[in-house]
Each structure stands twice: as C-alpha cells, then as structure tokens.
FIVO-677996 format. One record per residue (C-alpha): residue in one letter; x, y, z. Coordinates in steps of 0.05 Angstrom, whole numbers, padded with zeros to 5 digits, always signed. Each point is the difference from the previous one (the first is absolute). Layout:
<atoms>
aXYZ
...
</atoms>
This chain:
<atoms>
x-00684+03370+00625
x-00055+00042+00032
x-00043+00005+00063
x-00073-00017+00002
x-00051+00052+00016
x-00013+00014+00074
x-00054-00043+00028
x-00030+00061+00038
x-00002+00041-00064
x-00039-00052-00036
x-00053-00002+00057
x-00002+00076-00001
x-00012+00003-00077
x-00054-00054+00012
x-00036+00042+00057
x+00006+00066-00037
x-00024-00029-00066
x+00053+00042-00034
x+00044-00016-00062
x+00070-00024+00015
x+00062+00017-00038
x+00067-00029-00002
x+00035+00052+00044
x-00064+00021+00043
x+00026-00031+00065
x+00073+00006+00004
x+00004+00029+00072
x-00048-00053+00030
x+00033-00049+00045
x-00013-00073-00015
x+00008-00070+00030
x+00067-00016-00029
x-00002-00040-00067
x+00070-00002-00028
x+00017-00009-00073
x+00026-00069+00016
x-00059-00016+00039
x-00054+00018-00049
x-00015-00012-00073
x+00071+00008-00037
x-00044+00004-00056
x+00002+00055-00051
x+00068+00038-00010
x+00001+00058-00047
x+00009-00011-00073
x+00065+00011-00039
x+00026+00076+00014
x-00044+00005+00060
x-00059-00009-00047
x+00012+00067-00035
x-00044+00016-00057
x+00015+00058-00043
x-00038-00013-00064
x-00034+00070-00018
x-00068-00036-00006
x-00006-00006+00078
x-00022+00067+00005
x-00007+00038+00074
x-00064+00007+00035
x-00055-00033+00044
x-00035-00051-00035
x-00066-00033+00025
x-00022-00077-00015
x-00052-00049+00027
x-00008-00071-00002
x-00043-00055+00036
x+00027-00030+00061
x-00030-00051+00046
x-00059+00043+00023
x-00005+00055-00046
x+00038+00052-00038
x+00068+00019+00018
x+00025+00075-00018
x+00071+00020+00000
x+00037+00060-00015
x+00069-00015-00034
x+00050+00062+00003
x+00057-00002-00056
x+00057+00050+00007
x+00064-00003-00040
x-00021-00065-00040
x-00009-00035+00070
x-00060-00021+00042
x+00009+00040+00063
x-00063-00017+00033
x-00061-00048-00006
x-00058+00018+00048
x-00061-00041+00009
x-00055+00055+00004
x-00059-00043+00010
x-00023-00075+00010
x-00048-00046+00038
x+00053-00056+00011
x-00004-00050+00056
x+00030+00029+00067
x+00066-00026+00020
x+00009-00035-00067
x-00015+00043-00059
x+00013+00063+00044
x+00070-00029+00008
x+00014-00008-00069
x-00026+00066-00013
x+00063+00027+00039
x+00049-00054-00019
x-00005-00003-00073
x+00005+00073-00019
x+00066+00002+00038
x+00021-00060-00042
x-00014+00027-00066
x+00033+00064+00016
x+00064-00035+00027
x+00004-00046-00058
x-00027+00050-00054
x-00042-00056-00025
x-00072-00025-00001
x+00027-00070-00006
x+00019-00005+00073
x-00028-00059+00047
x-00068+00011+00026
x-00008+00001+00076
x-00013-00075+00016
x-00069-00011+00033
x-00030+00060-00039
x+00003-00023-00074
x-00060+00033-00023
x+00014+00067+00031
x+00076-00008-00030
x-00025-00011-00066
x-00049+00055+00005
x+00050+00051+00020
x+00053-00018-00055
x-00055+00002-00051
x-00022+00069+00024
x+00068+00023-00005
x+00010-00026-00069
x-00067+00032-00021
x+00029+00070+00032
x+00061-00004-00044
x-00039-00026-00059
x-00052+00057+00001
x+00053+00046+00007
x+00035-00025-00064
x+00061-00025+00032
x+00031-00069-00027
x-00018-00048+00056
x+00060-00039-00025
x+00048+00054+00033
x-00027-00025+00066
x-00004-00076-00011
x+00064-00029+00010
x+00008-00060+00046
x+00033+00023+00065
x+00062-00034+00018
x-00004-00045+00059
x+00049-00028+00054
x+00003-00081-00008
x+00037-00054+00033
x+00021+00038+00063
x+00001-00028+00071
x-00022+00041+00062
x+00003-00019+00075
x-00031+00036+00061
x-00007-00020+00072
x-00058+00026+00049
x-00024-00019+00070
x-00064-00022-00028
x-00014-00018-00074
x-00072+00001-00024
x-00020-00031-00061
x-00061+00029-00028
x-00020+00071+00008
x-00078-00009+00005
x-00040+00010+00066
x+00031-00057+00040
x+00074+00019-00022
x-00011+00076+00015
x-00034-00020+00065
x+00059-00044+00017
x+00050+00051-00018
x-00031+00055+00044
x-00007-00048+00056
x+00075-00024-00004
x+00025+00073+00001
x-00045+00015+00061
x+00028-00064+00032
x+00074+00018-00005
x+00020-00015-00069
x+00055+00054-00025
x-00008-00021-00075
x-00056-00029-00041
x+00008-00022-00073
x-00069-00010-00036
x+00006-00039-00067
x-00058+00014-00048
x-00015-00033-00065
x-00037+00052-00032
x+00011+00077-00003
x-00056+00015+00048
x-00009-00013+00076
x-00067-00024+00027
x-00016-00065-00037
x-00068-00025+00010
x-00013+00047+00055
x-00004+00058-00054
x-00059-00035-00034
x-00030-00019+00068
x-00071+00027+00022
x+00027+00037+00060
x-00032-00046+00052
x+00025-00030+00066
x-00035-00041+00045
x+00005-00002+00074
x-00046+00005+00060
x-00007+00068+00024
x-00050+00014+00061
x-00001+00076-00006
x-00026-00002-00071
x-00038-00063+00007
x-00038+00026+00063
x-00031+00056-00047
x-00035-00053-00042
x-00063-00036+00024
x+00008-00077-00006
x-00048-00037-00048
x-00038-00067+00015
x+00038-00028-00063
x+00070+00015+00031
x-00022-00030+00067
x-00024-00065-00038
x+00072-00004-00033
x+00031-00001+00068
x-00049-00051+00031
x+00006-00048-00058
x+00080+00004+00003
x+00005-00014+00073
x-00053-00056-00007
x+00037-00037-00050
x+00032-00065+00017
x+00077+00010+00007
x+00047-00039-00053
x+00059+00000+00045
x+00022+00019+00074
x+00027+00069-00024
x-00067+00016-00032
x-00038-00021+00060
x+00044+00049+00043
x-00008+00057-00049
x-00080-00011+00003
x+00003+00000+00074
x+00041+00067-00002
x-00052+00032-00045
x-00059-00028+00049
x+00032+00037+00055
x+00010+00065-00038
x-00072-00008-00021
x-00028-00011+00066
x+00037+00062+00028
x-00029+00041-00060
x-00072-00022+00020
x+00006+00012+00073
x+00025+00068-00012
x-00065+00024-00037
x+00038+00031-00056
x-00041+00005-00062
x+00061+00019-00046
x+00036-00052-00044
x+00032-00055+00038
x+00070-00019-00019
x+00066-00029+00026
x+00066-00026-00024
x-00029-00071+00017
x-00061+00014-00044
x+00046+00033-00056
x+00042-00069+00002
x-00056-00045-00002
x-00038+00032-00058
x+00067+00006-00040
x+00016-00072+00010
x-00072-00025-00012
x-00003+00047-00064
x+00065-00033-00021
x-00033-00068+00002
x+00037-00020+00063
x+00061-00010-00049
x+00047+00051+00035
x+00049-00013+00056
x-00044+00021+00061
x+00059+00032+00036
x+00022+00044-00054
x-00077+00023-00008
x-00002+00013+00076
x+00066+00039-00005
x-00026+00041-00056
x-00068+00019+00035
x+00038+00013+00063
x+00046+00048-00027
x-00048+00036-00048
x-00022+00057+00042
x+00075+00013+00021
x+00018+00001-00073
x-00056+00053-00011
x+00026+00044+00055
x+00068-00014-00029
x-00019+00027-00067
x-00032+00061+00036
x+00064+00018+00034
x+00032+00000-00068
x-00049+00046-00025
x-00053-00038-00038
x-00072+00028+00009
x-00063-00044-00005
x-00075+00022-00004
x-00032+00011+00069
x-00052-00054-00013
x+00001-00076-00003
x-00023-00039-00063
x-00008-00069-00026
x+00046-00008-00057
x-00015-00041-00058
x+00016-00077+00018
x+00017+00022+00071
x-00063-00034+00031
x-00008+00049+00059
x+00001+00075+00016
x+00072+00009+00023
x+00031+00031-00062
x+00039+00065+00002
x+00001+00043-00061
x+00055+00047-00027
x-00030+00068-00015
x+00014-00009-00075
x-00027-00071-00001
x+00072-00023-00035
x+00055-00046+00033
x+00053+00048-00028
x-00013+00045+00060
x+00039-00054+00040
x+00054+00001-00047
x+00009+00074+00000
x-00002-00001+00078
x+00058-00052+00001
x+00042+00043-00050
x-00015+00064+00035
x+00023-00029+00062
x+00067-00029-00028
x+00011+00068-00030
x-00012+00037+00062
x+00042-00046+00052
x+00043-00047-00036
x+00021+00029-00070
x+00071-00009+00013
x-00011-00072+00021
x-00035-00029-00054
x+00021-00018-00073
x-00052-00024-00050
x+00023-00045-00063
x-00051+00013-00049
x-00006-00049-00061
x+00039-00058+00032
x-00032-00068-00001
x+00021-00040+00060
x+00008-00072-00018
x+00046-00035+00047
x+00004-00008+00077
x+00064-00026+00031
x+00022-00027+00067
x+00066+00009+00037
x+00015-00046+00056
x-00074-00021-00002
x-00022+00072+00005
x-00040+00032-00058
x+00037+00067-00011
x+00008+00007-00075
x-00048+00027-00053
x+00024-00006-00073
x-00037+00032-00062
x+00005+00029-00071
x-00028+00063-00037
x-00028-00006-00067
x+00070+00019-00036
x+00029-00058+00035
x+00036+00034+00057
x+00007-00040+00061
x-00007+00020+00077
x+00018-00031+00064
x-00029+00023+00065
x+00027-00021+00066
x-00044+00006+00062
x+00036+00007+00070
x-00063-00008+00033
x-00060-00035-00037
x-00033-00003-00068
x-00073+00010-00010
x-00035-00033-00058
x-00058+00048-00020
x-00006-00019-00072
x-00077-00010-00004
x-00038-00058-00032
x-00002-00036-00064
x-00071+00021-00031
x+00035+00028-00060
x+00042-00060-00013
x-00044-00045-00047
x+00044-00062+00002
x+00003+00001+00079
x-00078+00012+00006
x-00013-00062-00047
x+00052-00039+00037
x-00021+00012+00070
x-00071+00023-00001
x-00038-00027-00062
x-00045-00063+00013
x-00072-00018+00015
x-00018+00066+00036
x+00034+00045-00053
x+00005-00040-00063
x+00033+00056-00044
x+00053+00049+00030
x+00037+00013-00065
x+00014+00054-00043
x-00074+00021-00011
x-00001+00021+00072
x+00021+00073+00015
x+00035+00023+00068
x-00021+00057+00041
x+00071+00009+00030
x+00064+00031-00027
x+00044-00031-00053
x+00052-00024+00051
x-00048-00045+00032
x+00037-00061-00023
x+00017-00043+00059
x+00075+00013-00003
x+00007+00003+00079
x-00031-00068+00007
x+00044-00031-00053
x+00065+00027+00031
x-00027-00025+00070
x-00016-00068-00025
x+00073-00007-00032
x+00032+00007+00069
x-00050-00049+00031
x-00056+00043+00022
x-00067-00036+00010
x-00057+00024-00042
x-00074-00005+00026
x-00072+00014-00026
x+00030+00005-00072
x-00065-00027-00028
x-00040+00056+00027
x-00014+00060-00044
x-00053+00056+00003
x-00037+00031-00063
x-00031+00063-00002
x-00063+00010-00038
x-00002+00074-00005
x+00056+00007-00054
x+00006+00038-00067
x-00007-00050-00064
x+00049+00039-00033
x+00056+00008+00051
x-00014-00051+00054
x+00006+00050+00054
x-00048+00030+00046
x-00004+00065-00038
x-00053+00033-00041
x-00055-00020+00050
x-00058+00046+00023
x-00002+00039+00063
x-00053-00047+00028
x+00042-00060-00023
x+00032-00009+00066
x-00062-00012+00039
x-00059-00045-00013
x-00046+00045+00031
x-00027+00031-00067
x+00018-00049-00054
x-00018-00070-00026
x+00038-00047-00048
x-00028-00021-00066
x+00028-00049-00051
x+00002+00022-00076
x-00074-00022-00009
x-00020+00048+00061
x-00015-00056+00050
x+00026+00002+00071
x+00039-00062+00016
x+00031+00006+00070
x-00007+00034+00064
x+00043+00067-00007
x+00017-00004+00075
x+00030-00065+00000
x+00072-00021+00010
x+00048+00018-00059
x+00018-00070-00022
x-00072-00020+00003
x-00019+00056-00049
x+00059-00012-00044
x-00017-00073-00009
x-00073+00025-00018
x+00026+00050-00049
x+00048-00051-00033
x-00063-00041-00023
x-00029+00060-00032
x+00007+00014-00075
x+00074+00025-00011
x+00007+00003+00073
x-00025+00069-00002
x-00054+00036+00040
x-00023+00070+00012
x-00011+00041+00066
x-00065+00040-00010
x-00020+00064+00040
x-00047+00059-00008
x+00015+00072+00008
x-00031+00001+00071
x+00045+00033+00048
x+00035+00037-00051
x-00037+00062+00005
x+00011+00053-00047
x+00068-00023-00023
x+00014-00003-00069
x+00036-00059-00037
x+00061+00047-00001
x-00003+00008+00072
x+00000-00075+00016
x+00063-00042+00000
x+00017-00070-00006
x+00044-00030+00056
x+00064+00023-00043
x-00022+00071-00005
x-00028-00001-00067
x-00065+00035-00017
x-00061-00045-00015
x-00006+00043-00068
x+00071-00024-00018
x-00015-00072+00025
x-00063-00003-00042
x+00035+00025-00060
x+00053-00054+00009
x-00048-00056+00007
x+00014-00008+00075
x-00068+00016+00021
x-00066-00004-00035
x-00061+00044+00013
x-00074+00011-00017
x-00055+00048+00023
x-00042-00058+00005
x+00007-00075+00020
x-00013-00015-00071
x+00052+00047-00028
x+00051-00027+00046
x-00018-00072-00023
x+00013+00022-00069
x+00067+00036+00014
x+00020-00065+00035
x-00026-00046-00050
x-00044-00036+00051
x-00074-00026+00001
x-00039+00060+00023
x-00057-00039+00031
x+00054-00039+00040
x+00036+00057+00021
x-00065+00038+00024
x-00023-00063+00039
x+00069-00006+00034
x-00007+00074+00022
x-00075+00001+00019
x+00006-00071+00041
x+00061+00030+00038
x-00040+00066+00014
x-00058-00044+00026
x+00047-00033+00047
x+00020+00070+00031
x-00070+00022+00006
x-00023-00063+00036
x+00055+00004+00049
x+00029-00069-00023
x+00057-00032+00037
x+00017-00046-00058
x-00019-00018-00068
x+00008-00060-00054
x+00071+00014-00007
x+00014+00009+00075
x+00016+00073+00001
x-00012+00033+00066
x+00014+00074-00014
x-00064+00036-00022
x+00008+00076+00016
x-00005+00047-00059
x-00045-00011-00062
x+00018+00011-00073
x-00056+00046-00022
x+00018+00061-00040
x+00042+00004-00061
x+00047+00011-00032
x+00020-00075+00013
x+00072-00019-00006
x+00034-00068-00009
x+00072-00014+00010
x+00030-00064-00036
x+00044-00041+00050
x+00038-00066-00002
x+00041-00039+00050
x+00076+00005+00006
x+00050-00032+00045
x+00003+00044+00061
x+00039-00030+00056
x+00039-00066+00011
x-00004-00023+00070
x+00055-00050-00002
x+00077+00016+00007
x+00058-00014+00046
x-00021-00025+00071
x+00016+00042+00057
x-00009+00004+00079
x-00032+00058+00040
x+00071+00031+00003
x-00003+00000-00083
x+00061-00046+00003
x-00002-00047-00062
x-00004-00071+00012
x+00034-00055-00041
x-00034-00066-00017
x+00017-00027+00065
x-00032+00053+00041
x+00064+00033+00017
x+00021+00075-00004
x+00039+00020-00055
x+00043+00050+00038
x+00004+00071-00024
x-00058-00008-00050
x-00071+00034+00013
x-00059+00011-00040
x-00062+00039-00004
x-00062+00013-00038
x-00026-00038-00061
x+00068-00036-00008
x-00021-00042+00062
x-00051-00053+00009
x-00041-00027+00058
x-00040+00065+00021
x-00057+00011-00052
x-00013-00076-00010
x-00053-00014-00058
x-00028+00068-00005
x+00029+00067+00024
x-00050+00049+00027
x-00001+00067-00032
x+00038+00050+00042
x+00044-00051+00028
x+00057+00008-00048
x+00025+00062+00026
x-00002-00021+00070
x+00045-00058-00021
x+00050+00047-00030
x-00001+00046+00060
x+00003-00049+00058
x+00048-00050-00030
x+00037+00054-00036
x+00015+00033+00066
x+00017-00061+00036
x+00047-00021-00053
x+00039+00066+00000
x+00003-00004+00074
x+00026-00069-00002
x+00049+00011-00055
x+00034+00061+00036
x+00001-00044+00064
x+00053-00045-00036
x+00052+00057-00008
x+00058-00008+00035
</atoms>
C-alpha cells in the first residue's frame, strides 16, 4: 500500500505551474496520510506490474488529450519495458481540482503500470484527459497499449479503525477551518474523513469573496445616496418580532453615531450586516445564528490573515452581496482559502493530522448518550470506524447535487422543477450525507425547503465556469434571451433572476458585453473565469462574438433588431443617468458601445441549499426536542437556519470560517 502525495507539494506544483512526476517530491514533508487512511485503491499488478514485451521500447514519449478546460500534455518515460515516469507538462485545469489530479494520477499510473487506474474522485474530466493523453503517447510511439491496461488489484473487504481527539467529517472549507481551530485549541490529534480524493469541497470553486464590515477599508469609499436609502428603508420597516425590533434599534443607534461623526465613508456595523443578511434571507433564518455570524465575521477575517491568507486592499460589492463589504482574494478564487488551511496544517501540525481520502462517512453512533463514533466505507467495500475522544464535527456540505433530496425537500410552487435537467455548481460530493447521518440519530432539520439557484452557469456543465471576465459584475453587461430581448434586472437577487430565466425558452439566456474596457488585449490575452482564453472558448461554442451587433446576433441565432434595441435602450439609460428602468435595474455605469461584441450562454443551476441540521451559536447539533446532542457539532452548508430563504453572495465563506472555527474549538474543549 502507498502513501498519497504531499499536500504541500501539490500546492507548490500549482503555484509554480510545473509538470509533476511520480517521484518529484519524495523529500517534501507532508500532513500524515497513511496507507490505511487513504484510498487503499490500486495495488500493483501481478509481478509488480512488470512488462517485458519487446514492443515497449525505451524513450520519452509525448501525448495530448482534452481535459476539463483544454488540452493536457504529458511526457511518458518508458525504461526496460516499464513506465518509470509520467509528467503533466502543461494544462489549464481548475485550481485545487484538476491540478490535484495532475499530481495524483501520474503516480497511480506509474505505481500500477496501467492506465486503467481509478480516476481522482472529484476531478473526473481531468482524470480521463490524463489517461487519454498517456494512451495517446504510447500509441503514437508504437507501443501496444494493452501492455499497460491491466486492471489493478484492489484491497477489498478489510476493516480499519482509528481514534483521535477530534474527528472532522468533510475536508472542505468548514472542515479545514474546524481542524485548524481544534489544533489551535488543544487537540493533540485530528482525523479528517474526506469522501473524495481532494480537499476543499465547494470552497475550491467559490469566487473567493468574504463579507464583513471593515471600517479601515470602507472609510476610503464615499457613501452613495442609494446606500443611505437602503439603511433608512430597513430601519423604518415595521418589526415582525421582538428580536427584529431589537436589531432595528441597534442599527438605528449605529447609524445615528455615524451621522453625528461627519464621516463620509461607507457606513457599516455588525448589526447592519446581520439585519441585511436576515432581511435578504426573507426573514426565514434563525436570527441569533445570523447575529452570531455577523458579530464574528471580522474576527474571522483577522484569523484568516493570521493564518497567512491575503486579500485585496480595497472593498467591493460582491455579486448578490447587497452591500460594499466584500473582501476579495488576490486571484478571485476560493481555492486560496483551502491552500491557506493546508499550508498551516503542514507548517504547524503535520504530525497531528491524518486525512482519510476516498472514505464516505455514512453512520454516526452514540456511546452512553454521547456522539463519538463515525463509520464509513470506501468504494472497494473496506469499512472504517473512527472514534473521537473529544467531539465530532460534521462539515459534509449541502445537498444541491442530490437530485432526489432536491425534489423531496425543495421542489414546489416556487421551484417547480429541480430534477435531473438542473445542473449543480458544486462538487460531486454535495449529496447531503451528513444531513442524513445526523437525522438518523435524532438531529432536527430546519429550512430544508430553501434552495438557491445561480443564474450564471454553464449550459454544458452546470458549473460557474466558462464565464467572461466581466461576468462577475453587472456594471458592463446585460442579459438577453434567445430572441435578443432583455427580460430581467441584471442587478436583482439571484432567485428573482433565476425564476425569470426559467420562463425563457430552454431556460437559457446570454450575458452580452462589448469590448469597451479591454483596451488592446487580444482574444488570446483575455480569459474566462476558469483561465481559458476567449479564443478557445469561442472555438468550443462557449462564447459567441461579432464585430457588429448584427454579426453577434447571427452567431447567437438571435433577432438582430431586438438585440440592437436591447443594447441601445440600455445605453440610453446610462446616458440619461437613469436610476431605474422598465425591469427595475438600478445599475447604469458603463455603456456597450464598441465591438467586437461578446455573448456568453448561461443557465441556472442548483447552487446552495440553505437547509440542514439545526445548531445553536456554539455549533452544537440539536435534536428534534431542542436538546443538544452531546459531542456532535456542525458547520458550513450541512447546517440550516443561517441563510434563510436566500444566501447573500459572499456569506458562504463567512459561514465556513466563523462556524468552522467555533466548532473546532468546541470539539477540542470536550477532550478529557
């Protein structure tokens, strides 16, 4: 049995952009990930996989195949009838997903002497691309591919046990935050049970935005009349409960202090953040959880910085965030948060952490009324039992990728069809496992009917990829349907936009933009949000282009007169300084004037499930009677009651950080 690749080595390979081989990082220290605690997937073939047929000639052979985002190039070294090295020399795969496969899969192929190894779970497209590229390299070299296609032997039916101070179920953002926090708060050992072969979960595909009031940065931006009117409207609203009334009064006090100060920068406070989050969630959330999130958001930001996470030195208003309190990672991707956690674990706790990859937790058990056991299986039927001396943290994510659960809990009058025709923006492991495990031992579930769809998704994959550089903001784009007509305010809430899109033909629309702002950059120098050039995106049908509006309409198959009217009417609103239009749009900043014009097809996908296990402010899981289930904590999308009926953009990472940090601390506090 083998050890997995060093986590820090994977990060270095991504950062340097280098090809990685099976033996490139033997001397790099790693977070402990023992053979028993990882995949136990591919054993070598008979006779250690020796291949002695004379047709397997020596040399370094080159191959290429299409992965998720583009071509994957490999070098395959054959010596003495064996594959001694596979190096991915170039690719454009997704950070922390495809890039992990580019490290792990070559190792598996060399170890098993076979291209029939299992792919890296969570990176299927990239895995298939690498295997095809290796096959092409062998074929083009005249080597019989059958020599390297034997099915690897696998260990099956074994049972494994382990014990740790804290057991974290799920290695995404919330789980990694909990692991770091537990270790910082006295845990001597932590086990992370991860369903896939990749750490990070949905945080890897997050837009890298974090919401919190931040006086230093917000003081640098002058407040607008529109922002002032938002506050005045919220504090003038009739309260729906005593809690709501108390929060309104707290915001009024904060607002009065701000006005008396003479400050012209953006007003903000934890109270105002909480009120906007609760209002934005349609007042469905549990207000004490919302206030807890807002109260701890800035401390969470500072904690991330202490761990080494960097942010841009300016404040922004992330998509769907409703207010300028968004902090952006330098690269604009959430994978940076994952890397920060992993690097911290490597640097400070590498001998105290075990990560079990490819193990699906499926059962929680109680001993004398305390939840202290997690059981799971891998895909080969091996079973695992983990015992926590302190606490167990559930951080398994939501159920947006589980069609049956979506239909059972969320489909109805508001969302009439959430079945298989709807994609999912998250990773493959978003199947609600933790929710079902917790329910089985009596945990209460809340807000399970609340789901958020995201409109700006790929019609091909359901993910947020293949979007233009301008697609993250509504400052310079409009939305049109297949005819070329605008149909909704582009700066509306996500659910409002999605409902409008679902009424359009094929539930499809296009984001339309001009070349204004791109300067002298060529299509080869512009990249979509998954780092694929516009040239390649256009060639693959993921974007359409035209030097004139009429040419764009022809490429899209739209009515040219309708498309021109949509663009010209929007431009007229910008020229007139409009504050709204027939669709209720309020953002009129940049005109669409100069070609070429670009259209990107988009479609809604399931994005975030706001329902899950009920917790209190200490992240303790509650049963159906409102009592704490001792020893069990939960954080992240597996929980309900925080985001209500609509999660604000930029609040997901805050949730994982604030509640993951609390859960880790609480779980460590149970160690005796």
